[in-house]
Structure formats: C-alpha cells, structure tokens
C-alpha positions in Angstrom: -47.8 19.3 -25.1 -45.1 21.2 -27.0 -42.4 19.0 -28.7 -38.9 20.1 -27.5 -37.2 17.6 -29.7 -35.2 20.5 -31.3 -33.4 21.1 -27.8 -32.7 17.4 -27.3 -29.6 15.8 -28.7 -29.7 12.7 -30.8 -29.3 9.8 -28.4 -26.9 8.1 -30.9 -24.6 11.1 -30.7 -23.5 9.8 -27.3 -22.3 6.7 -29.0 -20.2 8.6 -31.4 -22.5 8.8 -34.3 -23.3 12.4 -35.5 -26.5 13.1 -37.6 -24.6 12.8 -40.9 -23.1 9.5 -40.0 -26.6 8.3 -38.8 -28.2 9.3 -42.1 -25.4 7.5 -43.9 -25.8 4.4 -41.7 -29.6 4.4 -42.5 -29.1 4.6 -46.2 -26.6 1.7 -46.1 -29.1 -0.3 -44.0 -31.7 0.2 -46.8 -29.2 -0.6 -49.7 -27.8 -3.5 -47.6 -24.8 -3.8 -50.0 -23.4 -0.9 -52.2 -20.3 0.5 -53.5 -19.0 4.0 -52.4 -20.2 5.5 -55.8 -23.8 4.0 -55.2 -23.8 5.4 -51.7 -22.7 8.8 -52.8 -25.4 8.9 -55.4 -28.1 8.0 -52.9 -26.8 10.6 -50.4 -26.5 13.2 -53.1 -23.0 14.2 -51.8 -19.4 14.2 -53.1 -17.8 10.7 -53.2 -14.8 11.9 -51.3 -16.7 13.2 -48.4 -18.9 10.2 -48.3 -15.7 8.0 -48.4 -14.5 9.7 -45.2 -17.7 9.2 -43.4 -17.8 5.5 -44.5 -14.3 5.0 -43.2 -15.5 6.4 -39.8 -18.4 4.0 -39.7 -16.0 1.1 -40.4 -13.9 2.2 -37.6 -16.9 2.5 -35.3 -17.8 -1.2 -36.2 -21.3 -0.5 -37.6 -20.4 -1.1 -41.3 -18.2 -3.6 -43.0 -16.2 -3.1 -46.1 -15.6 -6.1 -48.4 -14.0 -6.0 -51.8 -15.2 -2.3 -52.4 -18.8 -2.9 -51.1 -20.1 -1.7 -47.9 -22.5 -3.8 -45.8 -24.3 -2.6 -42.8 -24.1 -4.8 -39.8 -27.3 -5.9 -38.0 -28.3 -2.9 -35.8 -28.5 -4.9 -32.6 -25.0 -6.3 -33.0 -23.5 -3.1 -34.4 -24.9 -0.7 -31.9 -24.7 -3.1 -29.1 -20.9 -3.3 -29.7 -20.7 0.5 -29.7 -22.7 0.7 -26.5 -20.5 -1.9 -24.8 -17.5 0.2 -25.8 -19.1 3.2 -24.5 -19.9 1.5 -21.2 -16.3 0.3 -20.9 -15.2 3.9 -21.2 -17.7 5.1 -18.7 -16.5 2.4 -16.3 -13.0 3.4 -16.6 -13.9 7.2 -16.1 -15.8 6.0 -13.1 -12.8 4.3 -11.7 -10.7 7.4 -12.4 -13.3 9.5 -10.5 -13.3 7.2 -7.5 -9.4 7.4 -7.5 -9.6 11.2 -7.7 -12.0 11.2 -4.6 -9.6 9.0 -2.9 -6.8 11.4 -3.4 -8.8 14.3 -1.8 -8.0 13.0 1.7 -4.2 13.1 0.8 -4.6 16.7 -0.6 -6.3 17.7 2.6 -3.6 16.4 4.8 -1.0 18.1 2.6 -3.0 21.3 2.8 -3.3 21.0 6.7 0.4 20.3 6.9 1.2 23.4 4.9 -1.2 25.6 6.9 0.3 24.3 10.2 3.8 25.0 8.8 2.9 28.5 7.9 1.0 29.4 11.0 3.3 27.6 13.5 0.3 26.1 15.2 1.0 22.7 16.7 -1.7 21.0 18.8 0.2 19.4 21.7 -1.4 17.7 24.7 0.9 16.9 27.6 0.4 13.5 29.2 1.9 11.8 32.1 2.2 8.1 33.2 2.8 4.6 31.5 -0.9 4.0 31.8 -1.8 7.2 30.0 0.6 6.3 27.2 -0.7 2.8 26.5 -4.3 3.7 27.1 -4.2 6.7 24.7 -3.0 4.4 22.0 -5.9 2.0 22.5 -8.3 5.0 22.7 -7.1 6.4 19.3 -7.4 2.8 17.9 -11.0 2.5 19.0 -11.7 5.8 17.2 -9.9 4.7 14.1 -10.0 0.9 13.8 -7.4 -0.7 11.7 -4.9 1.9 12.7 -1.2 1.4 12.0 0.8 2.1 15.1 4.5 2.6 14.9 7.0 3.1 17.8 10.6 3.2 18.5 11.7 1.9 21.9 15.3 2.9 22.9 15.9 1.4 26.3 15.5 -1.7 28.3 13.4 -0.2 31.1 10.7 0.9 28.7 10.9 -2.5 27.0 10.6 -4.3 30.4 7.5 -2.3 31.3 6.0 -3.2 27.9 6.7 -6.9 28.3 5.5 -7.0 31.9 2.4 -5.0 31.8 1.3 -3.5 28.4 1.9 -6.0 25.8 -1.2 -8.1 26.4 -3.7 -5.2 25.8 -1.9 -4.3 22.5 -2.0 -8.0 21.5 -5.7 -8.3 22.3 -6.3 -5.0 20.3 -4.4 -6.6 17.3 -6.6 -9.7 17.6 -9.6 -7.4 17.4 -8.3 -5.6 14.3 -8.2 -2.2 16.1 -4.5 -1.7 15.3 -1.4 -3.2 13.8 1.9 -2.5 15.6 5.3 -2.1 14.0 8.2 -1.5 16.5 12.0 -1.0 16.3 13.7 -2.0 19.5 17.4 -2.5 20.8 18.7 -5.9 20.2 20.0 -6.1 23.7 16.2 -6.1 25.0 15.6 -9.5 23.4 17.4 -11.0 26.4 14.8 -9.6 28.9 12.7 -12.2 30.7 9.5 -12.8 28.9 10.5 -10.8 25.8 10.6 -13.6 23.5 7.2 -14.9 24.5 5.5 -11.4 24.3 7.1 -10.5 21.0 6.3 -13.8 19.4 2.7 -13.4 20.3 2.7 -9.7 19.1 4.1 -10.7 15.7 1.8 -13.8 15.6 -1.3 -11.6 15.8 -0.2 -9.3 13.0 2.6 -7.1 14.4 6.1 -6.6 13.2 9.3 -6.0 15.2 12.9 -5.4 14.1 16.0 -4.7 16.1 18.8 -2.2 15.9 22.1 -1.9 18.0 20.9 1.4 19.1 17.5 3.3 18.9 17.9 7.1 18.9 14.9 8.0 21.0 11.4 7.0 21.9 8.6 8.2 19.6 5.3 6.9 18.1 2.8 7.7 15.5 -0.8 6.5 15.6 -2.4 6.5 12.2 -1.8 9.7 10.0 -3.1 12.2 12.6 -1.3 11.7 15.9 2.3 11.4 17.0 3.9 11.0 20.5 7.1 12.7 21.5 9.3 12.6 24.6 10.0 15.8 26.7 13.7 15.5 25.7 14.7 13.9 22.5 17.1 10.9 23.2 15.9 10.3 26.7 13.9 7.3 27.9 10.3 7.5 29.3 10.8 5.9 32.7 13.5 8.5 33.7 11.0 11.2 33.1 8.1 9.5 34.7 6.6 8.7 31.4 5.9 12.4 30.5 5.3 12.8 26.9 3.4 14.9 24.3 0.6 13.9 22.0 1.0 16.1 18.8 -1.9 16.3 16.4 -0.2 17.9 13.4 0.1 16.2 10.2 3.5 17.6 9.3 5.0 16.3 12.6 3.4 12.8 12.0 4.9 12.9 8.5 8.3 13.6 9.7 8.3 11.0 12.4 7.0 8.3 10.0 9.8 9.1 7.7 12.3 8.7 10.5 10.7 5.5 11.6 10.8 4.1 8.0 14.5 5.0 7.8 15.1 3.1 11.0 13.0 0.2 9.9 15.0 -0.2 6.7 18.3 -0.4 8.6 16.9 -2.8 11.3 16.9 -6.7 11.1 14.0 -9.1 11.8 13.7 -11.0 15.0 15.9 -14.1 14.9 13.0 -16.3 15.7 10.5 -14.9 13.1 9.1 -17.2 10.5 11.6 -15.8 7.9 14.5 -15.7 10.3 14.1 -19.2 11.8 15.4 -20.9 8.7 18.4 -18.6 8.5 19.1 -19.1 12.2 19.0 -22.8 11.8 21.5 -22.6 9.0 23.9 -20.2 10.9 23.8 -22.3 14.0 24.8 -25.5 12.2 27.4 -23.7 10.3 28.8 -22.3 13.7 29.3 -26.0 14.7 31.6 -26.5 11.7 29.1 -28.3 9.4 29.5 -27.9 5.7 26.6 -27.0 3.4 25.9 -30.5 2.4 25.8 -31.7 6.0 23.5 -28.8 7.0 21.2 -29.8 4.1 21.0 -33.4 5.3 20.4 -32.4 8.9 17.6 -30.0 7.9 16.1 -32.1 5.2 16.6 -29.3 2.6 18.6 -28.9 -0.5 22.0 -27.4 -0.7 20.6 -24.7 -2.8 18.2 -23.7 0.0 21.1 -23.8 2.5 23.0 -21.2 0.4 19.9 -19.1 -0.3 19.4 -18.9 3.5 23.0 -17.8 3.9 22.6 -15.1 1.3 19.3 -13.9 3.1 21.2 -13.8 6.4 24.0 -11.8 4.9 21.4 -9.3 3.3 19.5 -8.9 6.7 22.7 -8.5 8.7 24.4 -6.3 6.1 27.6 -8.5 5.9 29.9 -9.4 3.2 31.2 -12.8 4.1 29.9 -15.9 5.8 32.5 -15.4 8.6 31.3 -11.9 9.3 27.7 -13.2 9.1 28.3 -15.7 11.9 30.1 -13.0 14.1 27.2 -10.5 13.6 24.6 -13.2 14.2 26.2 -14.1 17.4 26.5 -10.5 18.4 22.9 -9.9 17.8 21.7 -13.0 19.8 20.6 -15.0 16.8 22.7 -18.0 17.8 21.8 -18.0 21.6 
C-alpha cells in the first residue's frame, strides 16, 4: 500500500509544534542538558535563530531554562500539558459554537419580523368567546411546554370571570409546568370576591401578578410566537363578547412584550405576596401610631429590618416620605 505520509500533517503541529521546533525538541531530549551554543552546534544553525526557537519551546512548556542551560521536560508531562491546554481551547471553542447555534433562533425571529414588516403580512385569526380565549392559551402551552404567558387585564368584569371560572385551569397548567403566568391587573380588582384566594394560589404555583391604578387595554402574548389583541384597543373583552384576534407575527409579539415590560416595571407587587407581606406588616403597625422600636418588638425583628421594609415599601410604591407611603398603601388596599 502506498505511503501517503507526505500529504499528512505532523500530529504535533496541531499542538503548536512545527517541524523545526520538533527537531529542536528531539535534539534537546538527546542532549538532556545543554547551552544555547551547544544546541546551535548540534542543529548546525545560527545561534540567534535557535535562541528564538528555544524561547518558543520554553513558552510552550516543553523545555525549561535554568542558568543558561536548557533541559527537556519528560515527554509525557510536557506534551500532556500541551494537549490539556489544547483540549481546554477546544472546549471553549465548542462552547462558543453552541452559543452561536443558540443565537440562530433569535436571528431567525429577527429575520421573520423584518420580512413581515416589509411584506405587511400579519397572520391573524379571529376568535370568539371566553372559553376560546382561555382554551387557546392552554392549547398553545401544550404545544410549547414551559411557555411564558403574559397578560394585561384592564377591567373588573374580565377579572371577575377569570377568578370565577378560568383561574383553576391556568393554575393547574402551572403545576404541570406547561406555562408560567405574569399578569398586570387594576388595583381595584383586588377587592373582588375570591380574588385574593385565586391570585395567592396562582402566585404560589409559580405565577407573578402586579397591580396598576389603570391598565390601558387587554392584550396577551403566549411565548415568542403568538399574541392576543382586542378588536378595539382600550376596550374590555366582556363588552365585545370576548371577540379577539390571535396574531402570529413576531414583530407584533415583540411590541406587546415591550409594552408589558414597561407596565410591569411601573406596577407594584400584591400586598400579600411573600415580599410584600413584611412591608405591609410594618405599614399597618405604623398606621396605628407605633414607632420603629415598638414595631420591631411587636414583630420580633430588628429596628434595622423595620427601616429596611419601610424603604422597600417606598421603592415599590414610588413615594418619597413615610407619610406619603402610608397614604399610597391605604389607597392601593395594602392596609385593608
């Protein structure tokens, strides 16, 4: 069989050793210990050039230099170290490639958004009825388990229907890891019968809810591919027999997600959430005229924690003083 070694590269070249460096390393192995001049004589080359090659071998870690003499490290240790470094580089390159593959999906969405924007094509499906709304969300979640679902609910009638009839299926879907709900609702809806119990269970199974004084309109997004829009922006769904549109266009989904994130940043947590409960306790006792020290004794916490909870409440409610914080907390139903 013909030997094709001329067409194959030296395996050590993949480790960073070119043929000249390999020959030099072999010479040092045989000499074991030699000066730069000795090595240049053996290699029959100019000392300056040999010196540069020796410096490269020292940097690679296959040769040591001690007091002007060069010693070859044991091949198993020297080349093993070089191989390990190469493997580390390959692992890092592999991670970078994996990351690049992960980015492709984002690029595809951006491409689709740009194409839709240019062509003006928007895939819209009219739907009718509250059952169709809530069942469509669950249907999308079944097809894409782990989906993040966000929604803005602007009115008490829609919220009452959710509490009375549709919260339980969504809570069950969260328990089954089909979806995760984030919702912004009007603060006034917290007083609806059964709202606290259902919202507590919704958040207890992984959902998140925040409140605003006023929510501009109903809308939703289901994952990165589907959005829901009302027939008239600003209207509520019950007044229009729960007519809505499912829009399967990335650019629309992206716009609505950006709007939701803006509302979410301005909204405040539920007053009985795990984070809010401690703040509410402090505010309620302060509303009774208790000082920080008395509140701390009452709750079994430090004065520093009391003041930290006051600061957290001020940040959540967007207030500048304790008095204003108490007024705003009462207005939002935190003290009820």
